[in-house]
C-alpha positions in Angstrom: 161.7 36.2 169.9 159.8 39.0 167.9 157.6 38.3 165.0 158.0 40.6 162.0 154.8 41.0 160.1 155.7 40.7 156.5 153.8 43.2 154.1 151.3 41.9 151.4 153.8 42.3 148.7 156.5 40.3 150.4 154.0 37.4 151.0 153.2 37.1 147.2 156.7 37.6 146.0 158.3 34.8 144.1 161.0 32.7 145.9 164.6 33.6 145.2 165.2 30.4 143.5 162.3 31.4 141.1 163.6 34.8 140.7 167.3 33.6 140.2 166.6 32.0 136.4 167.8 34.1 133.9 166.6 34.1 130.3 169.8 32.4 129.5 169.0 29.5 131.8 165.6 29.3 130.7 166.7 29.1 127.0 169.4 26.5 127.9 166.9 24.2 129.5 164.4 24.8 126.5 167.3 23.9 123.9 168.2 21.0 125.9 164.9 19.5 126.5 162.8 20.8 123.6 159.4 22.1 123.4 156.7 21.3 121.0 153.9 23.6 120.1 150.8 22.4 118.1 147.5 23.8 117.2 144.9 23.3 114.6 142.7 26.3 113.3 139.6 25.1 111.2 137.0 27.7 109.6 133.5 26.4 108.6 130.8 28.2 106.8 127.4 26.4 107.2 128.9 23.0 107.8 131.4 23.4 104.9 135.1 23.5 105.8 136.9 26.4 104.1 140.3 26.5 105.6 142.3 24.2 108.0 145.7 25.5 109.1 147.8 22.9 111.1 150.7 24.4 113.1 153.7 22.3 114.3 156.6 24.1 115.9 159.6 22.4 117.6 161.9 24.3 119.4 165.3 22.5 120.5 169.1 22.4 120.0 170.4 20.9 116.6 172.0 18.0 118.7 168.5 17.1 120.2 166.9 17.4 116.8 169.3 15.1 115.3 168.5 12.7 118.3 164.7 12.7 117.5 165.4 12.1 114.0 165.1 15.6 112.4 167.8 16.7 110.0 166.3 18.3 107.2 168.9 21.0 106.8 171.4 18.6 105.8 169.4 17.5 102.8 167.9 20.9 101.8 169.8 22.7 99.1 169.1 26.2 100.5 170.8 25.2 103.7 173.6 22.9 102.7 176.4 23.3 100.5 177.0 19.3 100.4 173.1 19.0 99.2 173.6 21.8 96.7 176.6 19.9 95.3 175.0 16.4 95.1 172.1 18.2 93.5 174.2 19.9 90.8 176.0 16.8 90.1 172.9 14.6 89.7 171.6 17.2 87.3 174.7 17.1 85.3 174.6 13.3 85.3 171.3 13.2 83.9 171.5 12.7 79.8 169.8 15.5 78.1 166.2 14.8 77.0 165.6 15.3 73.2 163.4 18.0 72.6 159.8 17.0 71.6 158.8 17.8 67.9 156.4 20.6 67.6 152.9 19.9 67.3 152.2 17.9 64.1 150.7 19.9 61.3 146.7 19.3 61.1 145.8 18.2 57.7 144.0 21.0 55.9 145.4 23.8 57.9 148.4 25.9 56.7 
């Protein structure tokens, strides 16, 4: 049985199982399981905090988001027609507030 020496490139090449994953497979896995990315950026100048930026990013499917309790798109009028209808009906049900009288005249001023 003869041994065939592999080239350097072949030895370091990823296995076929790794290379077989397509972008669609990876995207499906990420949406199914979800991924969370967080980060904080703070800028100080002589021990005085000037700016803080907190980044929270969650990438997952709608079904997964609902499982973990995220459903802001259902109540946000910008994303849901049902929320827009609830908002407009709530606004129309409120009685109109009477207009406040203009500033009271100051004695001695015309």
